[in-house]
N, C-alpha and C positions, 0 to 999 in steps of 0.2 A: 300724368304731367310731365314732357319734355321740352317744353317751350312755354312762354308767355309773348301774345304777341295787344300789341298798346294800339288805340287811337288814340291821335294827340289834343285837337282843339278844345278844351272845356274835361277832359279826361287826364294828361299828365298837363298841362298847361292852361293859364289861365291870358286868353288870347284875344278874347273880344275885343279890353281897351283898345289894343292899335288897331284889329280891324275894325273897328267902329269908326275911328279916326280915318283911317284909310278910305273908307265909305263915305263918309262926309266931306273930302276931298273931291270922290268921283261925283258929287252930288252935285257938288259947288261949282266946278266944271260942266254942270249940265243943266244949270240954272234951277236947280233944284235945292227945297230947303231940307234942312237937317234931319236926323233922324235918331233917335235916343240910343243909347248904350243896352236897351231893355229890351227894344226893338231887334237891333240887329243880335244878339245874345239867341234870339226868336229865329233868326233867319241861319243861323250858324249849323253845317253838318249836312249839307246837300253840294255843296264843292263852288269855287265861286262864282260860278256862272249861275247859279242859281240865288245866290247870295244879293248878286247885281243885279240880277230880276226883281228880288223880294223888294230891295227898296227902291228902287224906279217904280215898280207899282203900290207903292207904301205913300210917294213924294208925287204921284199924277199921272201913273202908267207908265206902261213899258211899252217904248217905242218900234216900230219894225228893224233898224239897225241895233245892235246890241255890240257890234264891236268895239265900238270907240270908247264906250263906256266898259267895258273887261277888260282892255287898255290900260287905260285911265286909274281902274282901282289897282289892281299888277303894279304899275310903277308908284303908287302910294304907298302901298304897304310895302312894295320892294326896298320901300326908301328906309322903311320903319317897325321893321320886321319881331322887334324886344324890345321897343323904346318902353312899352307901358309893358309889356309882357311878364309872365312870373310862372314859376315852375310853381304847384300847390302844395302845401304845406306837408310834408315830411313825403312826396313822390321821389325826392334824390335817397333819400334812407331807406326806402322798399325798394327802388333798384339797385342801390348799391348791397341789400342783401339776397339778392335772389342769385343764385348759385346754379342758371339754366340761363338759355340762349332767351336774345328776346328780341322782338322784332317791330315796325311801326305799321298799321294800315291804316292809313288814312284819305279823306276826301279833299286834302288841303293838293295841289297840283306839287310832285317830287322837286322841285328843286328851291321853293319856298321853304314845304317840309324842311327837307336837309339844309339850306341855309338859319332856317330857325335853332334846330339843333344843333349846328356849329356851333353858333351864336350864345346858346345855354348850357353847352358845354354836355350834349346831348347823347352826340351823337356815335362816343365810345361806348356806348350803352348797348345797339342794334345791331343785329349783324345783319339785318335789312329791314329797308324803309322802303313801302310802298305809298304811292302817291295819288292822289286820283287821277293822276294821267299815262300812269304804268301801264292798265291795263286796260283793254275798250269798255270797259263798263265801269263805272262807279259803283258803290255802298250804295244802296242795301243787297245788290247785285253781291250773291258770292263771289265771283272772280275773284276781286282784290284778295280777299281775305286767303281763298283755295293759292292764291298765286305765292301767296308769301311762304307762306305751309312746305308747296311745294320748293319753295328758293330757299328753304331753311333745312330742305332734304328730311322730310315728314311729313304726316298724316291729319288730318284735323282731329281727328281721334286725340291724337298725341299733340292737341296746343290748346290753349286759355284765352280768350277770346277777353280784353279788358276793354269799354267803352263806358260812356254815359249818354247816348243819345236812342230813341226806336230807330234809328236807323243803322249803328250800331247791333243792338238788338234783333233787330229785323235781317242783317247780315249774318249776324253768329248762327241765330235759327236756320238762314239757308242753308248755313255750311256743314249744318247739324257740328258745329263744335260747341264748347264748352262757354260759358258767358259769364262775366263778372260786372255788375254792372255800378258807376261809382255817379251817387245821387247829388253830389256835389257840384255837378257840370250844369250844361248850359239847357239840358230839358224842359222844357216851359209845362208839359202835363204826364197825367201818369203812363205807363206804357202797359199795354194792356196785353196779361201773359206771360205778363216779367211774374218770376217768386221769390218771393219774399229773401229766401235764402240767397239766393242770387248776389244781393245788393250788400254794398257797406259804402260808409259815409263819413270816412277817415283815410286818408292813409298812415296813419301814422300805426304801428305795431300791426299793420296788414299781414295775415298769413294768405296768400293766393293759392296755399297748394288744397285748401280746402274747397275750393273751389272745381277744381276739377273732377 
């Protein structure tokens, strides 16, 4: 293993409370009832567009034109990226301990991903940050992960991907990359095909080299 690539939301950071708050601002502007934090956690993982669509579907149906709802969600979220967002316990210690190049590969758009990392003092850890709009495809398509490895100057065989969702699992499998699964993230149901030895439930004292 020559590098570690991380997902962001639900893997390194508990960002769902801020995403939840922004989603309810968007829904209020649309004249809809609010959604719960638990619902939003279940909606996270496939990009902001899918999250907006799922919130609208859960509160009365998806309108033909989603553009204003995307714009409202993005505005609300940009105002409060890290008001309630925190790193999971043990994450910073793990990042400090790793003596390898590191990168991010997330379905969050690149600009808010970079802004969030700046605000939480995470940017300094990552040589590459790939967002959901950095390539023509989003996870679980392997393209973003392959793009990240190429930007690191490495191959998929030389990298480990760390994530918390079935989307991350499918991305790693599609890219034929080693995978480590954080069970304390946002995946609401078991992941079929995930091996027990690929899983970890705490960042404290984590040795990522055993997943390579």
